[in-house]
C-alpha positions as CSV (number, residue, x, y, z in Angstrom):
1,M,-34.8,14.0,59.5
2,K,-37.0,12.3,56.8
3,C,-35.2,10.7,54.1
4,C,-36.5,11.3,50.7
5,I,-36.7,8.0,48.4
6,H,-37.6,8.8,44.7
7,S,-40.0,6.0,42.9
8,P,-37.9,4.2,40.2
9,S,-39.7,6.0,37.3
10,F,-38.5,9.3,38.6
11,I,-34.9,8.1,38.6
12,I,-35.2,6.6,35.0
13,N,-36.9,10.0,34.1
14,S,-34.4,12.0,35.6
15,Y,-31.4,9.8,34.3
16,W,-33.2,9.8,30.6
17,K,-33.3,13.9,31.0
18,T,-29.4,13.9,32.1
19,A,-28.2,11.9,29.2
20,I,-30.2,13.9,26.5
21,I,-29.2,17.3,28.1
22,R,-25.4,16.0,28.5
23,S,-25.6,14.4,24.7
24,S,-27.1,17.6,22.8
25,S,-26.5,21.0,22.5
26,S,-29.7,21.7,20.7
27,L,-32.6,20.4,22.8
28,P,-35.7,21.7,23.7
29,Q,-35.7,24.6,26.5
30,N,-38.4,23.3,28.0
31,L,-36.2,19.9,29.4
32,N,-34.2,22.3,31.6
33,Q,-37.2,22.9,33.7
34,K,-38.3,20.4,36.6
35,H,-40.8,17.5,35.1
36,E,-42.8,15.1,37.1
37,P,-42.3,11.6,35.9
38,S,-45.8,11.5,33.9
39,S,-45.0,15.1,32.2
40,F,-41.7,14.2,31.5
41,S,-42.6,11.3,29.6
42,S,-45.5,13.3,28.0
43,S,-43.1,15.7,26.6
44,T,-40.4,12.9,25.4
45,G,-43.2,11.2,23.4
46,M,-44.4,14.5,22.1
47,G,-40.7,16.1,21.4
48,W,-38.5,13.1,20.4
49,S,-39.3,11.1,17.3
50,P,-37.4,7.8,16.1
51,A,-35.6,10.0,13.9
52,R,-34.1,12.4,16.5
53,I,-33.4,9.6,18.8
54,Q,-31.5,8.3,16.0
55,K,-29.5,11.3,15.2
56,L,-28.8,11.7,18.9
57,I,-27.5,8.1,19.2
58,A,-25.4,8.6,16.0
59,S,-23.7,11.5,17.5
60,Q,-22.4,9.9,20.8
61,T,-18.9,9.2,21.1
62,D,-19.3,7.1,23.9
63,P,-20.9,3.6,22.6
64,L,-22.3,2.7,26.5
65,L,-23.9,6.3,26.8
66,A,-25.7,5.6,23.2
67,K,-26.7,2.1,24.5
68,D,-28.4,3.8,27.7
69,I,-30.1,6.4,25.5
70,F,-31.5,3.7,23.4
71,D,-32.8,1.2,26.4
72,L,-34.2,4.5,28.1
73,A,-36.1,5.9,24.9
74,A,-38.1,2.6,25.0
75,F,-38.1,2.0,28.5
76,S,-39.8,5.5,29.4
77,Q,-42.4,5.3,26.6
78,P,-44.5,2.2,26.5
79,N,-45.5,2.8,23.0
80,F,-42.4,4.2,21.5
81,H,-40.6,2.0,19.0
82,H,-37.2,2.4,17.7
83,S,-36.8,3.0,13.8
84,Y,-34.5,0.4,11.8
85,S,-32.1,3.3,11.1
86,T,-31.5,3.4,15.2
87,Y,-30.6,-0.2,15.3
88,H,-28.3,-0.2,12.7
89,T,-26.3,2.9,13.7
90,L,-26.1,1.3,17.2
91,I,-25.0,-2.0,16.1
92,L,-22.3,-0.8,14.2
93,K,-21.4,1.9,17.1
94,L,-21.1,-0.8,19.4
95,G,-19.2,-3.3,17.2
96,R,-16.5,-0.6,16.2
97,S,-15.9,0.0,20.1
98,H,-15.5,-4.0,20.4
99,K,-18.7,-4.2,22.5
100,F,-19.5,-7.8,20.9
101,S,-21.7,-9.0,23.2
102,L,-24.1,-5.9,23.5
103,M,-24.0,-5.7,19.7
104,Q,-24.9,-9.3,19.3
105,S,-27.8,-8.8,22.0
106,L,-29.0,-5.8,19.6
107,L,-29.3,-7.8,16.5
108,T,-31.0,-10.5,18.4
109,R,-34.0,-7.7,19.5
110,L,-33.5,-6.4,15.9
111,K,-34.3,-10.1,14.6
112,S,-37.6,-10.1,17.2
113,Q,-39.0,-7.2,15.6
114,N,-39.0,-8.6,12.2
115,Y,-37.5,-5.6,10.5
116,P,-36.2,-5.6,7.1
117,V,-32.7,-5.5,7.1
118,S,-30.4,-4.0,4.7
119,P,-27.5,-6.1,3.3
120,S,-24.8,-3.7,4.2
121,L,-25.3,-4.4,7.7
122,F,-24.3,-7.8,7.7
123,T,-21.3,-7.0,5.3
124,Q,-20.2,-4.4,7.9
125,I,-20.5,-6.5,10.9
126,I,-18.3,-9.1,9.1
127,Q,-15.7,-6.7,8.1
128,I,-15.7,-5.6,11.8
129,Y,-15.0,-9.1,13.1
130,G,-12.1,-9.2,10.4
131,D,-10.7,-5.9,11.6
132,A,-10.9,-7.5,15.2
133,Q,-9.1,-10.6,13.8
134,L,-12.0,-12.9,14.9
135,P,-12.6,-15.1,12.0
136,D,-15.0,-17.4,13.7
137,K,-17.3,-14.9,14.7
138,A,-17.3,-13.3,11.2
139,L,-18.1,-16.9,9.9
140,Q,-21.4,-16.9,12.3
141,T,-22.4,-13.8,11.1
142,F,-22.5,-15.3,7.6
143,Y,-24.7,-18.2,9.0
144,K,-27.0,-15.5,11.0
145,I,-28.1,-13.9,7.8
146,L,-30.5,-17.0,7.3
147,E,-32.2,-16.3,10.8
148,F,-33.8,-13.3,9.6
149,V,-37.0,-13.1,7.7
150,N,-36.8,-12.3,4.0
151,T,-33.1,-11.8,4.2
152,K,-30.5,-14.2,2.4
153,P,-26.7,-14.2,2.0
154,L,-25.4,-12.3,-1.2
155,P,-22.4,-12.5,-3.3
156,K,-21.1,-9.4,-1.5
157,H,-21.5,-11.1,1.7
158,L,-19.8,-14.0,0.6
159,N,-16.8,-12.0,-0.7
160,C,-16.5,-10.5,2.5
161,I,-16.3,-13.4,4.6
162,L,-14.1,-15.2,2.3
163,Q,-11.8,-12.1,2.5
164,V,-11.8,-12.4,6.0
165,L,-11.1,-15.9,6.3
166,V,-8.2,-16.3,3.7
167,S,-6.3,-13.5,5.3
168,H,-6.0,-16.4,8.3
169,R,-3.9,-19.1,6.5
170,N,-5.5,-21.5,9.2
171,Y,-9.0,-20.5,7.5
172,L,-8.2,-21.4,3.9
173,R,-10.0,-24.7,4.1
174,P,-12.9,-23.3,6.1
175,A,-13.2,-20.6,3.1
176,F,-13.1,-23.3,0.5
177,D,-15.4,-25.2,2.3
178,L,-17.9,-22.6,2.3
179,F,-17.0,-21.3,-1.2
180,R,-18.2,-24.9,-2.4
181,S,-21.5,-25.0,-0.5
182,A,-22.6,-21.6,-1.3
183,H,-25.2,-22.8,-3.6
184,R,-27.1,-24.3,-0.6
185,Y,-27.6,-20.9,0.7
186,G,-28.8,-19.5,-2.0
187,V,-25.7,-17.5,-3.3
188,S,-23.7,-18.2,-6.3
189,P,-19.7,-17.4,-6.5
190,N,-19.1,-14.6,-8.8
191,T,-15.7,-13.6,-10.5
192,Q,-14.5,-11.8,-7.4
193,S,-15.2,-15.0,-5.3
194,Y,-12.8,-16.9,-7.3
195,N,-10.2,-14.3,-7.3
196,I,-10.3,-14.0,-3.8
197,L,-9.5,-17.9,-3.6
198,M,-7.4,-18.2,-6.1
199,R,-5.1,-15.4,-5.0
200,A,-5.0,-17.1,-1.6
201,F,-4.1,-20.7,-2.9
202,C,-0.9,-19.1,-5.1
203,L,0.2,-17.3,-2.0
204,N,0.1,-20.6,-0.1
205,G,1.8,-22.5,-2.9
206,D,-1.2,-24.6,-4.3
207,L,-0.9,-23.6,-7.7
208,S,-2.7,-26.7,-8.8
209,I,-5.9,-25.5,-6.8
210,A,-5.6,-22.0,-8.1
211,Y,-5.3,-23.1,-11.8
212,S,-8.2,-25.8,-11.3
213,L,-10.3,-22.9,-9.7
214,F,-9.6,-20.7,-13.2
215,N,-10.7,-23.4,-15.2
216,Q,-13.8,-24.0,-13.6
217,M,-14.9,-20.6,-14.2
218,F,-15.3,-21.2,-17.7
219,K,-17.6,-24.4,-17.2
220,R,-19.6,-22.4,-14.7
221,D,-20.5,-19.6,-17.3
222,V,-18.4,-17.0,-14.7
223,V,-16.3,-14.9,-17.1
224,P,-12.9,-14.0,-15.8
225,D,-11.7,-10.7,-15.6
226,V,-7.8,-8.8,-16.0
227,Q,-7.0,-9.5,-12.4
228,S,-7.9,-13.3,-12.8
229,Y,-5.3,-13.7,-15.3
230,R,-3.0,-11.7,-13.3
231,I,-3.4,-13.4,-10.1
232,L,-2.5,-16.7,-11.8
233,M,0.3,-15.3,-14.1
234,Q,1.9,-13.7,-10.4
235,G,1.4,-17.2,-9.0
236,L,3.0,-19.2,-11.9
237,C,5.9,-16.6,-11.7
238,R,6.6,-16.9,-8.3
239,K,6.9,-20.8,-9.1
240,S,9.5,-19.6,-11.8
241,Q,7.1,-21.2,-14.5
242,V,7.5,-17.7,-16.5
243,N,6.9,-19.6,-19.6
244,K,3.6,-20.7,-18.8
245,A,2.8,-17.2,-17.3
246,I,3.8,-15.9,-21.1
247,D,1.6,-18.6,-22.5
248,L,-1.4,-17.4,-20.3
249,L,-1.0,-13.8,-21.5
250,E,-1.5,-15.1,-24.9
251,D,-4.5,-16.6,-24.2
252,M,-5.6,-13.9,-22.4
253,L,-4.9,-11.6,-25.6
254,N,-6.6,-14.0,-27.8
255,K,-9.6,-13.8,-25.8
256,G,-9.8,-9.9,-26.3
257,F,-8.4,-9.0,-22.7
258,V,-5.9,-5.9,-22.3
259,P,-3.7,-6.8,-19.6
260,D,-3.3,-4.0,-16.9
261,T,0.1,-2.5,-16.1
262,L,0.7,-4.8,-13.1
263,S,0.5,-8.0,-15.3
264,Y,3.0,-6.5,-17.3
265,T,5.2,-5.6,-14.6
266,T,5.1,-9.1,-12.8
267,L,5.7,-10.8,-16.4
268,L,9.0,-8.3,-17.0
269,N,10.5,-8.8,-13.6
270,S,10.0,-12.4,-13.9
271,L,11.8,-12.5,-17.3
272,C,14.6,-10.4,-16.1
273,R,15.2,-12.5,-13.1
274,K,15.4,-15.5,-15.3
275,K,17.8,-13.8,-17.5
276,K,15.6,-14.0,-20.6
277,L,16.4,-10.5,-21.5
278,K,15.8,-10.8,-25.1
279,E,12.2,-12.0,-24.2
280,A,11.8,-9.1,-21.9
281,Y,12.8,-6.4,-24.4
282,K,10.2,-7.9,-27.1
283,L,7.4,-8.1,-24.5
284,L,8.5,-4.4,-23.8
285,C,8.0,-3.5,-27.1
286,R,4.8,-5.4,-27.6
287,M,2.8,-3.6,-24.7
288,K,2.0,-0.2,-26.9
289,V,0.9,-2.5,-29.9
290,K,-1.4,-4.4,-27.3
291,G,-2.9,-1.4,-25.8
292,C,-0.9,-0.7,-22.7
293,N,2.0,1.9,-22.9
294,P,4.9,1.1,-21.0
295,D,5.4,3.1,-18.3
296,I,8.5,4.2,-16.1
297,V,8.6,1.2,-13.8
298,H,8.5,-1.3,-16.8
299,Y,11.6,0.5,-18.8
300,N,13.4,0.5,-15.3
301,T,12.8,-3.1,-14.9
302,V,14.2,-3.8,-18.2
303,I,17.3,-1.5,-17.6
304,L,18.1,-3.0,-14.3
305,G,17.7,-6.5,-16.0
306,F,20.5,-5.7,-18.8
307,C,22.5,-4.0,-16.2
308,R,22.9,-6.6,-13.7
309,E,23.6,-8.8,-17.0
310,G,26.7,-6.7,-18.0
311,R,24.8,-5.7,-20.8
312,A,24.7,-1.7,-20.0
313,L,25.0,-0.6,-23.6
314,D,21.5,-2.5,-24.3
315,A,20.2,-0.7,-21.2
316,C,21.2,2.4,-22.8
317,K,19.2,1.5,-26.0
318,V,16.1,1.0,-23.6
319,L,16.8,4.6,-22.1
320,E,16.5,5.8,-25.8
321,D,13.2,4.1,-26.3
322,M,11.8,5.5,-23.4
323,T,12.3,9.1,-24.7
324,F,11.0,8.3,-28.0
325,N,8.1,6.9,-26.6
326,G,7.3,9.8,-24.7
327,C,8.2,8.3,-21.4
328,L,10.9,10.6,-19.4
329,P,13.6,9.0,-17.8
330,N,13.6,9.5,-13.9
331,L,16.5,9.4,-11.0
332,V,16.2,5.6,-11.2
333,S,16.4,5.1,-14.4
334,Y,19.7,7.2,-14.9
335,R,21.0,6.0,-11.4
336,T,20.7,2.6,-12.3
337,L,22.4,3.1,-16.0
338,V,25.1,5.2,-14.8
339,G,26.0,2.4,-12.1
340,G,25.8,-0.5,-14.6
341,L,28.0,1.1,-16.9
342,C,30.8,2.0,-14.3
343,D,30.6,-1.5,-13.0
344,H,32.0,-2.5,-16.5
345,G,34.4,0.0,-17.0
346,M,32.6,2.4,-19.3
347,Y,33.4,5.5,-17.2
348,D,33.3,8.0,-20.0
349,E,29.7,6.7,-21.2
350,A,28.6,7.1,-17.6
351,K,29.9,10.4,-17.4
352,K,27.5,11.4,-20.4
353,Y,24.7,10.5,-18.8
354,I,25.6,12.3,-15.7
355,E,25.5,15.4,-17.9
356,Q,22.2,14.4,-19.5
357,M,20.9,14.0,-16.0
358,R,21.7,17.5,-15.2
359,Y,20.3,19.0,-18.6
360,Y,17.0,17.2,-17.9
361,G,17.0,18.8,-14.4
362,F,17.7,15.9,-12.1
363,S,20.0,16.1,-9.2
364,P,22.0,13.2,-9.4
365,H,22.5,11.5,-5.9
366,F,25.9,11.7,-4.3
367,S,26.1,7.9,-4.6
368,V,26.0,8.2,-8.5
369,F,29.3,10.7,-8.4
370,H,31.1,8.5,-6.0
371,V,30.8,5.3,-8.3
372,L,31.8,7.3,-11.3
373,I,34.9,9.2,-9.5
374,K,36.0,5.7,-7.8
375,G,35.8,4.4,-11.4
376,F,37.9,6.8,-12.9
377,C,40.7,6.2,-10.0
378,N,40.8,2.7,-10.4
379,V,41.9,3.4,-13.9
380,G,44.2,6.0,-13.2
381,K,42.2,9.1,-14.6
382,I,42.5,11.1,-11.8
383,E,42.2,14.5,-13.7
384,E,38.6,12.9,-14.9
385,A,37.9,12.2,-11.5
386,C,39.1,15.5,-10.2
387,G,36.8,16.9,-13.0
388,V,33.7,15.2,-11.8
389,L,34.5,16.5,-8.0
390,E,34.7,20.1,-9.1
391,N,31.5,19.8,-11.3
392,M,29.8,18.5,-8.1
393,L,31.2,21.6,-5.8
394,K,30.0,24.0,-8.6
395,H,26.6,22.8,-8.4
396,G,26.7,23.1,-4.8
397,E,26.7,19.5,-3.7
398,A,28.5,17.8,-1.1
399,P,30.6,15.0,-1.8
400,H,30.4,12.0,0.5
401,L,33.5,11.6,3.0
402,G,34.3,8.5,1.1
403,T,34.4,10.2,-2.2
404,W,37.1,12.6,-0.5
405,V,38.9,10.1,1.1
406,E,39.0,8.0,-2.3
407,I,40.5,10.8,-4.6
408,I,42.9,12.4,-2.1
409,N,44.3,8.7,-1.4
410,R,44.9,8.2,-5.1
411,I,46.2,11.9,-5.6
412,C,48.5,11.1,-2.6
413,S,49.7,7.4,-4.0
414,V,51.0,8.8,-7.6
415,E,54.5,9.5,-8.3
416,D,54.0,12.7,-10.1
417,V,53.2,14.6,-6.9
418,V,53.6,18.2,-8.2
419,T,51.3,17.5,-11.5
420,T,48.7,16.1,-9.1
421,E,48.8,18.8,-6.5
422,D,48.2,21.3,-9.7
423,V,45.3,19.1,-10.1
424,L,44.1,19.4,-6.6
425,K,44.6,23.1,-6.7
426,E,42.3,23.3,-9.7
427,V,39.7,21.5,-7.7
428,L,39.9,23.7,-4.7
429,K,39.6,26.9,-6.8
430,V,36.0,26.2,-6.3
431,E,34.2,27.9,-3.3
432,I,34.0,25.0,-0.6
433,K,31.6,25.4,2.1
434,L,31.1,23.7,5.2
435,D,28.6,20.9,3.7
436,T,31.6,19.8,1.3
437,R,32.9,17.9,4.4
438,I,36.2,18.1,3.4
439,V,37.2,18.5,7.1
440,E,36.1,15.1,7.9
441,A,38.8,13.9,5.0
442,G,41.4,15.2,7.5
443,A,43.8,12.1,7.7
444,G,44.1,11.9,3.9
445,L,44.9,15.7,3.8
446,A,47.2,15.1,6.3
447,E,49.1,12.2,4.9
448,Y,48.8,14.5,1.1
449,M,50.8,17.2,3.3
450,I,53.4,14.7,4.8
451,M,54.2,13.4,1.4
452,K,54.5,16.8,0.1
453,I,56.6,17.9,2.8
454,R,58.4,14.7,2.4
455,T,59.1,15.4,-1.4
456,R,60.3,18.9,-1.2
457,S,62.9,17.9,1.5
458,R,64.1,15.3,-1.0
459,N,64.3,17.6,-3.9
460,S,66.4,20.5,-1.6
């Protein structure tokens, strides 16, 4: 039997035809017919423009198949030239699939074609290498821009590579070197460039370098923005230099900048940690005057600061300010305040704020109730504790096991068993559901029943 041997051109054209048919559901019907090599090449040249090839490649999920289509389109037609869009699409497809050697090979071919290259291509390649944790390759890409005709690095390329490099602590120095030598490559650092490096040096603990960069901006006619100030304020606060951060805020305001909410959050947090609560409250009051309305985070930060230092009544004043200024307290506000009041024995005040929570539609967490019930029990106010528990049950809320154990043990330990038994009966008039977890407190109930039996035995 005679073996049938196909010519290389026939194999290439057959593969090209198969790749297209598998890749597209909207191909010309004549591709489903048999073609001689010459006629297939002709129909391909007539029916498939560079734009259609680009769309076909873009639609591929398999980057290697997309690369085969790219090669076969050019190989099958001597006069066929891919568009720049096709190169751009395939380079990114290969890069995002981590086919880096193929991506670089295609980039070299693109350079040889002398196409005008869009700046976004290099930005995306740098980011691809950054996402792949390959800072060296990203840096090489920045220098590769210079090899292309009529192409030079732009500030966005510089910022992109700086962001990639500083995300790796070992590359902070190369990032700084590139920043300082950027003018050699025809690109000048902008405000974002300075911000990237300032943040990196602050996080690295090199506050002096960050400060030097900040001052350098003014000398080089680069205008800092709100973020520039915030980055440096955050760095100062991390070093517990909150007074310098406040001075920087004043400088910022004097220069006409309006600090953003995050800048104020940073300063308020730092002041509260340093126990400078008077200064924190003053800053909170000044915010609205300076063009930034305090939000729930700012108020809650100061409330927490006062409560931590045993100044729960001052925290109550902050809560009142919130409502007056149109910022409604949230669950965190009340939970922090109730906890602070209970920590310092102000249980009746705490109970009022729980009632206020309910009035505004908040459902207190069972831990809030637990703190209050435990507090009343600790000062011997068993009836008040039972009243809080009863209120919980009326609203269908399940006390925690610890709450049941706390109140039952207290009831069982008092001398006037008859009175406390009446109190417990009042509590238990409320409908008990499975989720109240009273069954889990069985040990405490058993002790209570034993004590009651013993008491009755003595009386008889």
